[in-house]
MOPAC internal coordinates of N, CA, C and O (Angstrom, degrees):
PM7 1SCF
backbone

  N    0.0000 0     0.00 0     0.00 0    0    0    0
  C    1.4477 1     0.00 0     0.00 0    1    0    0
  C    1.5176 1   111.90 1     0.00 0    2    1    0
  O    1.2310 1   120.44 1   151.36 1    3    2    1
  N    1.3207 1   116.76 1   -28.64 1    3    2    1
  C    1.4550 1   119.17 1   176.18 1    5    3    2
  C    1.5419 1   108.67 1   -68.91 1    6    5    3
  O    1.2310 1   120.60 1   139.12 1    7    6    5
  N    1.3129 1   116.46 1   -40.88 1    7    6    5
  C    1.4589 1   121.27 1  -173.96 1    9    7    6
  C    1.5092 1   114.39 1   -73.19 1   10    9    7
  O    1.2310 1   118.97 1   158.10 1   11   10    9
  N    1.3252 1   119.58 1   -21.90 1   11   10    9
  C    1.4604 1   121.58 1  -178.37 1   13   11   10
  C    1.5236 1   111.18 1   -68.61 1   14   13   11
  O    1.2310 1   120.18 1   155.57 1   15   14   13
  N    1.3031 1   117.26 1   -24.43 1   15   14   13
  C    1.4523 1   120.20 1  -167.81 1   17   15   14
  C    1.5224 1   114.11 1   -65.95 1   18   17   15
  O    1.2310 1   118.71 1   133.78 1   19   18   17
  N    1.2908 1   120.07 1   -46.22 1   19   18   17
  C    1.4540 1   119.31 1  -179.26 1   21   19   18
  C    1.5234 1   114.26 1   -87.37 1   22   21   19
  O    1.2310 1   118.68 1   131.00 1   23   22   21
  N    1.3283 1   120.11 1   -49.00 1   23   22   21
  C    1.4744 1   118.95 1  -176.97 1   25   23   22
  C    1.5293 1   113.68 1   -67.66 1   26   25   23
  O    1.2310 1   119.35 1   153.72 1   27   26   25
  N    1.2950 1   118.85 1   -26.28 1   27   26   25
  C    1.4587 1   119.09 1  -177.32 1   29   27   26
  C    1.5448 1   112.69 1  -111.65 1   30   29   27
  O    1.2310 1   120.12 1   128.73 1   31   30   29
  N    1.3127 1   117.38 1   -51.27 1   31   30   29
  C    1.4483 1   119.56 1  -174.26 1   33   31   30
  C    1.5234 1   111.40 1   -77.15 1   34   33   31
  O    1.2310 1   119.62 1   123.85 1   35   34   33
  N    1.3111 1   118.33 1   -56.15 1   35   34   33
  C    1.4731 1   121.74 1  -175.65 1   37   35   34
  C    1.5148 1   112.12 1   -61.66 1   38   37   35
  O    1.2310 1   119.87 1   151.09 1   39   38   37
  N    1.3296 1   117.84 1   -28.91 1   39   38   37
  C    1.4655 1   120.80 1  -179.14 1   41   39   38
  C    1.5291 1   112.25 1   -89.72 1   42   41   39
  O    1.2310 1   120.17 1  -176.65 1   43   42   41
  N    1.3308 1   117.28 1     3.35 1   43   42   41
  C    1.4645 1   121.08 1   174.68 1   45   43   42
  C    1.5109 1   116.56 1    80.27 1   46   45   43
  O    1.2310 1   119.97 1  -160.45 1   47   46   45
  N    1.3148 1   117.66 1    19.55 1   47   46   45
  C    1.4672 1   121.40 1  -179.49 1   49   47   46
  C    1.5473 1   109.42 1   -89.21 1   50   49   47
  O    1.2310 1   121.17 1  -104.01 1   51   50   49
  N    1.3102 1   115.36 1    75.99 1   51   50   49
  C    1.4560 1   120.22 1  -173.33 1   53   51   50
  C    1.5248 1   112.20 1   -62.36 1   54   53   51
  O    1.2310 1   119.16 1   134.25 1   55   54   53
  N    1.3083 1   119.20 1   -45.75 1   55   54   53
  C    1.4751 1   120.82 1  -177.64 1   57   55   54
  C    1.5247 1   110.67 1   -59.50 1   58   57   55
  O    1.2310 1   120.17 1   137.25 1   59   58   57
  N    1.3160 1   117.29 1   -42.75 1   59   58   57
  C    1.4606 1   121.18 1  -179.92 1   61   59   58
  C    1.5206 1   110.74 1   -67.05 1   62   61   59
  O    1.2310 1   120.40 1   134.76 1   63   62   61
  N    1.3269 1   116.84 1   -45.24 1   63   62   61
  C    1.4617 1   120.77 1   179.64 1   65   63   62
  C    1.5254 1   110.56 1   -62.12 1   66   65   63
  O    1.2310 1   120.74 1   134.77 1   67   66   65
  N    1.3201 1   116.20 1   -45.23 1   67   66   65
  C    1.4653 1   119.65 1   179.93 1   69   67   66
  C    1.5066 1   111.33 1   -62.01 1   70   69   67
  O    1.2310 1   120.21 1   137.97 1   71   70   69
  N    1.3226 1   117.20 1   -42.03 1   71   70   69
  C    1.4708 1   121.08 1   179.02 1   73   71   70
  C    1.5285 1   111.93 1   -60.84 1   74   73   71
  O    1.2310 1   121.01 1   135.77 1   75   74   73
  N    1.3406 1   115.68 1   -44.23 1   75   74   73
  C    1.4594 1   119.99 1   179.22 1   77   75   74
  C    1.5362 1   110.87 1   -63.48 1   78   77   75
  O    1.2310 1   120.85 1   132.67 1   79   78   77
  N    1.3251 1   115.98 1   -47.33 1   79   78   77
  C    1.4695 1   119.84 1   179.63 1   81   79   78
  C    1.5243 1   111.44 1   -60.64 1   82   81   79
  O    1.2310 1   120.39 1   134.60 1   83   82   81
  N    1.3335 1   116.87 1   -45.40 1   83   82   81
  C    1.4793 1   119.88 1  -179.91 1   85   83   82
  C    1.5222 1   111.20 1   -64.41 1   86   85   83
  O    1.2310 1   120.26 1   141.22 1   87   86   85
  N    1.3086 1   117.10 1   -38.78 1   87   86   85
  C    1.4752 1   119.78 1   179.06 1   89   87   86
  C    1.5270 1   110.41 1   -60.67 1   90   89   87
  O    1.2310 1   120.26 1   131.33 1   91   90   89
  N    1.3139 1   117.10 1   -48.67 1   91   90   89
  C    1.4572 1   119.53 1  -178.28 1   93   91   90
  C    1.5313 1   111.54 1   -69.35 1   94   93   91
  O    1.2310 1   120.09 1   141.35 1   95   94   93
  N    1.3163 1   117.42 1   -38.65 1   95   94   93
  C    1.4710 1   119.21 1   177.32 1   97   95   94
  C    1.5181 1   110.75 1   -61.03 1   98   97   95
  O    1.2310 1   119.60 1   147.90 1   99   98   97
  N    1.3225 1   118.37 1   -32.10 1   99   98   97
  C    1.4495 1   121.87 1  -177.25 1  101   99   98
  C    1.5285 1   113.81 1   -76.32 1  102  101   99
  O    1.2310 1   120.01 1   162.15 1  103  102  101
  N    1.3275 1   117.58 1   -17.85 1  103  102  101
  C    1.4767 1   120.03 1  -177.92 1  105  103  102
  C    1.5244 1   112.07 1  -112.68 1  106  105  103
  O    1.2310 1   120.20 1  -166.50 1  107  106  105
  N    1.3256 1   117.22 1    13.50 1  107  106  105
  C    1.4610 1   119.56 1   175.84 1  109  107  106
  C    1.5238 1   109.11 1   -62.27 1  110  109  107
  O    1.2310 1   120.92 1   -44.10 1  111  110  109
  N    1.2982 1   115.85 1   135.90 1  111  110  109
  C    1.4681 1   120.42 1  -179.18 1  113  111  110
  C    1.5319 1   108.27 1  -143.06 1  114  113  111
  O    1.2310 1   120.61 1   -54.10 1  115  114  113
  N    1.3243 1   116.44 1   125.90 1  115  114  113
  C    1.4545 1   122.05 1  -177.98 1  117  115  114
  C    1.5357 1   110.38 1    52.62 1  118  117  115
  O    1.2310 1   120.42 1  -141.48 1  119  118  117
  N    1.3136 1   116.79 1    38.52 1  119  118  117
  C    1.4531 1   121.85 1   177.85 1  121  119  118
  C    1.5044 1   115.53 1    74.87 1  122  121  119
  O    1.2310 1   120.19 1  -164.68 1  123  122  121
  N    1.3072 1   117.24 1    15.32 1  123  122  121
  C    1.4700 1   120.93 1  -177.20 1  125  123  122
  C    1.5148 1   111.65 1  -128.59 1  126  125  123
  O    1.2310 1   121.23 1   -29.97 1  127  126  125
  N    1.3487 1   115.26 1   150.03 1  127  126  125
  C    1.4557 1   122.88 1   171.97 1  129  127  126
  C    1.5226 1   107.86 1   -95.21 1  130  129  127
  O    1.2310 1   120.74 1   -21.72 1  131  130  129
  N    1.3329 1   116.20 1   158.28 1  131  130  129
  C    1.4604 1   118.37 1   172.51 1  133  131  130
  C    1.5296 1   110.78 1   -68.63 1  134  133  131
  O    1.2310 1   121.44 1   -33.01 1  135  134  133
  N    1.3046 1   114.85 1   146.99 1  135  134  133
  C    1.4634 1   120.54 1   173.36 1  137  135  134
  C    1.5261 1   108.59 1   -81.05 1  138  137  135
  O    1.2310 1   120.78 1   149.52 1  139  138  137
  N    1.3063 1   116.12 1   -30.48 1  139  138  137
  C    1.4732 1   119.88 1   177.40 1  141  139  138
  C    1.5190 1   108.55 1  -155.43 1  142  141  139
  O    1.2310 1   121.82 1   -26.06 1  143  142  141
  N    1.3189 1   114.13 1   153.94 1  143  142  141
  C    1.4623 1   120.90 1   173.39 1  145  143  142
  C    1.5257 1   106.91 1  -103.22 1  146  145  143
  O    1.2310 1   120.51 1   -30.02 1  147  146  145
  N    1.3188 1   116.64 1   149.98 1  147  146  145
  C    1.4530 1   120.87 1   178.56 1  149  147  146
  C    1.5201 1   109.72 1   -92.61 1  150  149  147
  O    1.2310 1   120.85 1   -30.43 1  151  150  149
  N    1.3078 1   115.97 1   149.57 1  151  150  149
  C    1.4572 1   121.64 1   173.83 1  153  151  150
  C    1.5310 1   110.08 1   -84.50 1  154  153  151
  O    1.2310 1   120.53 1   167.31 1  155  154  153
  N    1.3109 1   116.59 1   -12.69 1  155  154  153
  C    1.4632 1   120.90 1  -174.27 1  157  155  154
  C    1.5215 1   108.99 1  -100.58 1  158  157  155
  O    1.2310 1   119.80 1   -48.17 1  159  158  157
  N    1.3198 1   117.99 1   131.83 1  159  158  157
  C    1.4651 1   121.65 1  -172.72 1  161  159  158
  C    1.5346 1   115.22 1   -59.67 1  162  161  159
  O    1.2310 1   119.55 1   148.36 1  163  162  161
  N    1.2979 1   118.46 1   -31.64 1  163  162  161
  C    1.4896 1   120.44 1  -174.97 1  165  163  162
  C    1.5196 1   112.51 1   -94.03 1  166  165  163
  O    1.2310 1   119.75 1   175.46 1  167  166  165
  N    1.3394 1   118.09 1    -4.54 1  167  166  165
  C    1.4627 1   120.37 1   179.03 1  169  167  166
  C    1.5156 1   110.33 1   -74.94 1  170  169  167
  O    1.2310 1   120.84 1   -34.62 1  171  170  169
  N    1.3019 1   116.01 1   145.38 1  171  170  169
  C    1.4544 1   120.20 1   176.72 1  173  171  170
  C    1.5314 1   110.22 1   -82.33 1  174  173  171
  O    1.2310 1   121.25 1   -30.15 1  175  174  173
  N    1.3188 1   115.21 1   149.85 1  175  174  173
  C    1.4554 1   120.39 1   173.63 1  177  175  174
  C    1.5209 1   108.05 1   -71.00 1  178  177  175
  O    1.2310 1   120.37 1   -39.56 1  179  178  177
  N    1.3316 1   116.90 1   140.44 1  179  178  177
  C    1.4798 1   120.68 1  -179.73 1  181  179  178
  C    1.5195 1   110.36 1   -96.42 1  182  181  179
  O    1.2310 1   121.20 1   -59.06 1  183  182  181
  N    1.3044 1   115.31 1   120.94 1  183  182  181
  C    1.4784 1   122.63 1   177.01 1  185  183  182
  C    1.5290 1   107.36 1  -107.45 1  186  185  183
  O    1.2310 1   120.00 1   -98.58 1  187  186  185
  N    1.3002 1   117.60 1    81.42 1  187  186  185
  C    1.4654 1   120.11 1  -177.55 1  189  187  186
  C    1.5299 1   112.14 1  -137.78 1  190  189  187
  O    1.2310 1   121.28 1  -135.70 1  191  190  189
  N    1.3073 1   115.15 1    44.30 1  191  190  189
  C    1.4669 1   119.28 1   175.36 1  193  191  190
  C    1.5158 1   108.95 1  -123.12 1  194  193  191
  O    1.2310 1   121.01 1   -46.36 1  195  194  193
  N    1.2729 1   115.68 1   133.64 1  195  194  193
  C    1.4755 1   120.88 1  -175.63 1  197  195  194
  C    1.5340 1   112.54 1   -86.25 1  198  197  195
  O    1.2310 1   119.63 1   154.14 1  199  198  197
  N    1.3251 1   118.31 1   -25.86 1  199  198  197
  C    1.4626 1   119.08 1  -173.20 1  201  199  198
  C    1.5238 1   116.22 1  -121.48 1  202  201  199
  O    1.2310 1   119.58 1   166.52 1  203  202  201
  N    1.3096 1   118.40 1   -13.48 1  203  202  201
  C    1.4752 1   119.32 1  -173.89 1  205  203  202
  C    1.5280 1   112.61 1   -59.38 1  206  205  203
  O    1.2310 1   120.13 1   140.88 1  207  206  205
  N    1.3085 1   117.35 1   -39.12 1  207  206  205
  C    1.4587 1   119.97 1  -179.84 1  209  207  206
  C    1.5060 1   110.63 1   -61.59 1  210  209  207
  O    1.2310 1   120.11 1   141.15 1  211  210  209
  N    1.3192 1   117.39 1   -38.85 1  211  210  209
  C    1.4544 1   119.55 1  -178.93 1  213  211  210
  C    1.5179 1   112.10 1   -71.23 1  214  213  211
  O    1.2310 1   119.90 1   154.81 1  215  214  213
  N    1.3226 1   117.79 1   -25.19 1  215  214  213
  C    1.4653 1   120.52 1   175.85 1  217  215  214
  C    1.5365 1   109.90 1   -66.15 1  218  217  215
  O    1.2310 1   120.20 1   160.57 1  219  218  217
  N    1.3289 1   117.22 1   -19.43 1  219  218  217
  C    1.4462 1   119.96 1   175.94 1  221  219  218
  C    1.5173 1   111.09 1   -56.92 1  222  221  219
  O    1.2310 1   120.47 1   140.41 1  223  222  221
  N    1.3214 1   116.71 1   -39.59 1  223  222  221
  C    1.4637 1   119.80 1  -179.11 1  225  223  222
  C    1.5279 1   110.81 1   -59.51 1  226  225  223
  O    1.2310 1   120.17 1   136.62 1  227  226  225
  N    1.3032 1   117.28 1   -43.38 1  227  226  225
  C    1.4736 1   121.16 1   178.53 1  229  227  226
  C    1.5243 1   110.22 1   -67.78 1  230  229  227
  O    1.2310 1   120.13 1   136.33 1  231  230  229
  N    1.3221 1   117.35 1   -43.67 1  231  230  229
  C    1.4605 1   120.47 1  -178.42 1  233  231  230
  C    1.5310 1   110.65 1   -66.02 1  234  233  231
  O    1.2310 1   119.99 1   138.13 1  235  234  233
  N    1.3053 1   117.62 1   -41.87 1  235  234  233
  C    1.4613 1   120.98 1   179.54 1  237  235  234
  C    1.5288 1   111.95 1   -66.44 1  238  237  235
  O    1.2310 1   120.83 1   141.98 1  239  238  237
  N    1.3260 1   116.02 1   -38.02 1  239  238  237
  C    1.4633 1   120.67 1   176.12 1  241  239  238
  C    1.5330 1   109.95 1   -63.07 1  242  241  239
  O    1.2310 1   120.04 1   132.51 1  243  242  241
  N    1.3275 1   117.53 1   -47.49 1  243  242  241
  C    1.4589 1   120.04 1   179.14 1  245  243  242
  C    1.5278 1   111.83 1   -65.17 1  246  245  243
  O    1.2310 1   120.83 1   142.74 1  247  246  245
  N    1.3410 1   116.03 1   -37.26 1  247  246  245
  C    1.4700 1   120.06 1   176.04 1  249  247  246
  C    1.5315 1   109.86 1   -59.95 1  250  249  247
  O    1.2310 1   120.20 1   132.82 1  251  250  249
  N    1.3149 1   117.22 1   -47.18 1  251  250  249
  C    1.4591 1   120.23 1   179.74 1  253  251  250
  C    1.5427 1   111.08 1   -63.55 1  254  253  251
  O    1.2310 1   120.19 1   135.70 1  255  254  253
  N    1.3229 1   117.23 1   -44.30 1  255  254  253
  C    1.4658 1   120.13 1   178.64 1  257  255  254
  C    1.5199 1   111.87 1   -57.91 1  258  257  255
  O    1.2310 1   120.41 1   143.20 1  259  258  257
  N    1.3085 1   116.83 1   -36.80 1  259  258  257
  C    1.4728 1   121.47 1  -177.14 1  261  259  258
  C    1.5353 1   112.06 1   -79.81 1  262  261  259
  O    1.2310 1   120.09 1   135.60 1  263  262  261
  N    1.3370 1   117.44 1   -44.40 1  263  262  261
  C    1.4590 1   120.59 1  -168.63 1  265  263  262
  C    1.5440 1   114.61 1  -112.30 1  266  265  263
  O    1.2310 1   119.97 1   170.03 1  267  266  265
  N    1.3243 1   117.67 1    -9.97 1  267  266  265
  C    1.4747 1   122.80 1  -179.78 1  269  267  266
  C    1.5441 1   112.36 1    54.02 1  270  269  267
  O    1.2310 1   121.07 1  -142.69 1  271  270  269
  N    1.3123 1   115.57 1    37.31 1  271  270  269
  C    1.4742 1   122.18 1  -177.97 1  273  271  270
  C    1.5478 1   108.97 1   -89.08 1  274  273  271
  O    1.2310 1   121.41 1   -91.56 1  275  274  273
  N    1.3122 1   114.91 1    88.44 1  275  274  273
  C    1.4681 1   120.20 1  -178.85 1  277  275  274
  C    1.5334 1   111.74 1   -70.31 1  278  277  275
  O    1.2310 1   120.14 1   153.08 1  279  278  277
  N    1.3339 1   117.34 1   -26.92 1  279  278  277
  C    1.4707 1   120.88 1  -177.84 1  281  279  278
  C    1.5285 1   109.05 1   -63.07 1  282  281  279
  O    1.2310 1   119.69 1   129.33 1  283  282  281
  N    1.3133 1   118.20 1   -50.67 1  283  282  281
  C    1.4643 1   120.68 1  -179.65 1  285  283  282
  C    1.5150 1   111.11 1   -61.02 1  286  285  283
  O    1.2310 1   120.53 1   136.40 1  287  286  285
  N    1.3314 1   116.58 1   -43.60 1  287  286  285
  C    1.4565 1   120.06 1  -179.25 1  289  287  286
  C    1.5200 1   111.04 1   -61.56 1  290  289  287
  O    1.2310 1   120.03 1   135.67 1  291  290  289
  N    1.3257 1   117.55 1   -44.33 1  291  290  289
  C    1.4632 1   121.16 1   178.47 1  293  291  290
  C    1.5247 1   111.90 1   -63.88 1  294  293  291
  O    1.2310 1   120.98 1   139.54 1  295  294  293
  N    1.3320 1   115.73 1   -40.46 1  295  294  293
  C    1.4752 1   119.63 1   178.71 1  297  295  294
  C    1.5343 1   111.21 1   -66.89 1  298  297  295
  O    1.2310 1   120.47 1   152.08 1  299  298  297
  N    1.3346 1   116.70 1   -27.92 1  299  298  297
  C    1.4633 1   120.41 1  -178.89 1  301  299  298
  C    1.5223 1   112.56 1   -80.34 1  302  301  299
  O    1.2310 1   119.68 1   160.62 1  303  302  301
  N    1.3231 1   118.22 1   -19.38 1  303  302  301
  C    1.4681 1   120.95 1  -173.23 1  305  303  302
  C    1.5163 1   114.21 1   -54.60 1  306  305  303
  O    1.2310 1   117.75 1   134.21 1  307  306  305
  N    1.3358 1   121.89 1   -45.79 1  307  306  305
  C    1.4663 1   119.48 1   178.79 1  309  307  306
  C    1.5218 1   112.64 1   -60.36 1  310  309  307
  O    1.2310 1   120.65 1   142.23 1  311  310  309
  N    1.3275 1   116.37 1   -37.77 1  311  310  309
  C    1.4789 1   120.09 1   178.46 1  313  311  310
  C    1.5202 1   110.07 1   -67.50 1  314  313  311
  O    1.2310 1   120.48 1   138.51 1  315  314  313
  N    1.3390 1   116.69 1   -41.49 1  315  314  313
  C    1.4625 1   120.21 1   178.17 1  317  315  314
  C    1.5280 1   111.85 1   -62.15 1  318  317  315
  O    1.2310 1   120.34 1   136.99 1  319  318  317
  N    1.3101 1   116.96 1   -43.01 1  319  318  317
  C    1.4513 1   120.21 1   175.82 1  321  319  318
  C    1.5250 1   112.09 1   -60.55 1  322  321  319
  O    1.2310 1   120.84 1   139.14 1  323  322  321
  N    1.3303 1   116.00 1   -40.86 1  323  322  321
  C    1.4650 1   121.19 1   178.18 1  325  323  322
  C    1.5259 1   110.78 1   -64.14 1  326  325  323
  O    1.2310 1   120.30 1   135.97 1  327  326  325
  N    1.3162 1   117.03 1   -44.03 1  327  326  325
  C    1.4606 1   121.69 1   178.22 1  329  327  326
  C    1.5229 1   111.11 1   -58.43 1  330  329  327
  O    1.2310 1   120.96 1   131.01 1  331  330  329
  N    1.3122 1   115.77 1   -48.99 1  331  330  329
  C    1.4690 1   119.85 1  -179.22 1  333  331  330
  C    1.5269 1   110.48 1   -63.24 1  334  333  331
  O    1.2310 1   120.37 1   137.39 1  335  334  333
  N    1.3084 1   116.90 1   -42.61 1  335  334  333
  C    1.4568 1   120.47 1   177.80 1  337  335  334
  C    1.5267 1   112.76 1   -58.50 1  338  337  335
  O    1.2310 1   120.88 1   133.62 1  339  338  337
  N    1.3186 1   115.92 1   -46.38 1  339  338  337
  C    1.4691 1   119.70 1   178.06 1  341  339  338
  C    1.5301 1   111.61 1   -61.06 1  342  341  339
  O    1.2310 1   120.38 1   139.84 1  343  342  341
  N    1.3204 1   116.87 1   -40.16 1  343  342  341
  C    1.4562 1   118.90 1  -178.76 1  345  343  342
  C    1.5383 1   111.60 1   -69.89 1  346  345  343
  O    1.2310 1   120.50 1   147.95 1  347  346  345
  N    1.3008 1   116.64 1   -32.05 1  347  346  345
  C    1.4653 1   119.26 1   176.56 1  349  347  346
  C    1.5299 1   110.15 1   -72.70 1  350  349  347
  O    1.2310 1   120.02 1   132.73 1  351  350  349
  N    1.3298 1   117.56 1   -47.27 1  351  350  349
  C    1.4692 1   122.11 1  -179.57 1  353  351  350
  C    1.5139 1   111.91 1   -71.68 1  354  353  351
  O    1.2310 1   121.13 1   144.48 1  355  354  353
  N    1.3071 1   115.44 1   -35.52 1  355  354  353
  C    1.4677 1   121.21 1  -175.10 1  357  355  354
  C    1.5171 1   110.26 1   113.80 1  358  357  355
  O    1.2310 1   121.38 1   -35.13 1  359  358  357
  N    1.2944 1   114.97 1   144.87 1  359  358  357
  C    1.4576 1   121.87 1  -179.80 1  361  359  358
  C    1.5202 1   109.70 1  -135.89 1  362  361  359
  O    1.2310 1   120.13 1    16.49 1  363  362  361
  N    1.2961 1   117.35 1  -163.51 1  363  362  361
  C    1.4626 1   119.46 1  -176.48 1  365  363  362
  C    1.5192 1   111.53 1   -55.05 1  366  365  363
  O    1.2310 1   121.97 1   -21.38 1  367  366  365
  N    1.3098 1   113.83 1   158.62 1  367  366  365
  C    1.4622 1   124.21 1   174.40 1  369  367  366
  C    1.5372 1   112.50 1    57.89 1  370  369  367
  O    1.2310 1   120.79 1  -149.76 1  371  370  369
  N    1.3160 1   116.10 1    30.24 1  371  370  369
  C    1.4551 1   121.41 1   177.63 1  373  371  370
  C    1.5317 1   112.54 1    61.96 1  374  373  371
  O    1.2310 1   119.88 1  -154.74 1  375  374  373
  N    1.3159 1   117.83 1    25.26 1  375  374  373
  C    1.4546 1   122.00 1   178.27 1  377  375  374
  C    1.5245 1   107.00 1   -77.86 1  378  377  375
  O    1.2310 1   121.03 1   -54.42 1  379  378  377
  N    1.3391 1   115.64 1   125.58 1  379  378  377
  C    1.4675 1   120.78 1  -179.14 1  381  379  378
  C    1.5245 1   110.36 1  -164.90 1  382  381  379
  O    1.2310 1   121.61 1   -16.70 1  383  382  381
  N    1.3199 1   114.53 1   163.30 1  383  382  381
  C    1.4606 1   120.38 1   174.04 1  385  383  382
  C    1.5283 1   108.68 1   -85.16 1  386  385  383
  O    1.2310 1   120.88 1   -44.92 1  387  386  385
  N    1.2994 1   115.92 1   135.08 1  387  386  385
  C    1.4676 1   120.81 1   176.64 1  389  387  386
  C    1.5464 1   108.44 1   -77.00 1  390  389  387
  O    1.2310 1   120.62 1   -12.64 1  391  390  389
  N    1.3259 1   116.42 1   167.36 1  391  390  389
  C    1.4882 1   117.76 1   176.97 1  393  391  390
  C    1.5149 1   113.67 1   -56.61 1  394  393  391
  O    1.2310 1   119.56 1   155.82 1  395  394  393
  N    1.3383 1   118.45 1   -24.18 1  395  394  393
  C    1.4714 1   121.01 1   178.54 1  397  395  394
  C    1.5368 1   110.87 1   -88.96 1  398  397  395
  O    1.2310 1   119.61 1  -178.37 1  399  398  397
  N    1.3222 1   118.36 1     1.63 1  399  398  397
  C    1.4543 1   121.42 1   175.62 1  401  399  398
  C    1.5301 1   114.71 1    89.65 1  402  401  399
  O    1.2310 1   120.21 1  -172.10 1  403  402  401
  N    1.3279 1   117.21 1     7.90 1  403  402  401
  C    1.4554 1   120.52 1   177.72 1  405  403  402
  C    1.5259 1   110.01 1   -86.88 1  406  405  403
  O    1.2310 1   120.37 1   -27.97 1  407  406  405
  N    1.3050 1   116.91 1   152.03 1  407  406  405
  C    1.4500 1   121.55 1   178.82 1  409  407  406
  C    1.5281 1   109.05 1   -86.32 1  410  409  407
  O    1.2310 1   121.01 1   -47.91 1  411  410  409
  N    1.3421 1   115.67 1   132.09 1  411  410  409
  C    1.4560 1   121.46 1  -179.28 1  413  411  410
  C    1.5266 1   107.40 1  -134.39 1  414  413  411
  O    1.2310 1   120.18 1   -30.49 1  415  414  413
  N    1.3104 1   117.25 1   149.51 1  415  414  413
  C    1.4440 1   119.23 1   175.94 1  417  415  414
  C    1.4982 1   112.05 1  -176.96 1  418  417  415
  O    1.2310 1   121.87 1   -10.43 1  419  418  417
  N    1.3159 1   114.02 1   169.57 1  419  418  417
  C    1.4649 1   120.81 1   175.84 1  421  419  418
  C    1.5030 1   111.98 1   131.28 1  422  421  419
  O    1.2310 1   121.66 1   -36.19 1  423  422  421
  N    1.3029 1   114.43 1   143.81 1  423  422  421
  C    1.4528 1   122.47 1   173.42 1  425  423  422
  C    1.5207 1   107.81 1  -138.69 1  426  425  423
  O    1.2310 1   121.06 1   -25.86 1  427  426  425
  N    1.3142 1   115.59 1   154.14 1  427  426  425
  C    1.4675 1   120.32 1   179.90 1  429  427  426
  C    1.5361 1   110.04 1   -60.02 1  430  429  427
  O    1.2310 1   121.77 1   -46.51 1  431  430  429
  N    1.2994 1   114.21 1   133.49 1  431  430  429
  C    1.4647 1   120.86 1   174.88 1  433  431  430
  C    1.5261 1   115.14 1    86.77 1  434  433  431
  O    1.2310 1   119.53 1  -178.05 1  435  434  433
  N    1.3263 1   118.51 1     1.95 1  435  434  433
  C    1.4660 1   120.72 1   179.40 1  437  435  434
  C    1.5045 1   109.92 1  -123.62 1  438  437  435
  O    1.2310 1   120.78 1   -59.00 1  439  438  437
  N    1.3055 1   116.11 1   121.00 1  439  438  437
  C    1.4724 1   120.95 1   177.21 1  441  439  438
  C    1.5259 1   107.75 1   -87.03 1  442  441  439
  O    1.2310 1   120.83 1   -53.19 1  443  442  441
  N    1.3047 1   116.01 1   126.81 1  443  442  441
  C    1.4711 1   120.98 1   176.91 1  445  443  442
  C    1.5054 1   108.20 1  -111.64 1  446  445  443
  O    1.2310 1   120.56 1   -40.90 1  447  446  445
  N    1.3305 1   116.53 1   139.10 1  447  446  445
  C    1.4576 1   120.47 1   178.01 1  449  447  446
  C    1.5126 1   108.84 1   -85.35 1  450  449  447
  O    1.2310 1   120.10 1   180.00 1  451  450  449

């Protein structure tokens, strides 16, 4: 989500940016995006990133500022609410919002990006 901002959004490549955003919105699970996709059909998607999902908010904001695409933003709202809910309640790897609103997470033996 950090990388989409300059090569796709800032350079005006709306179709590419929209495709990337829609792809990631479609694979959100327990409030998280995959850290990587597998090339192999039977491999599981890895959900081990602590901040990538939250970068979606910045990317979607910049996408809207650039392209004024209200349709995509409205379609994303249920997923965004779900993401925020999971982060408040807690999701995998002890990722959760602290009482002060900071993001915290981690478990022994799991590297999170």
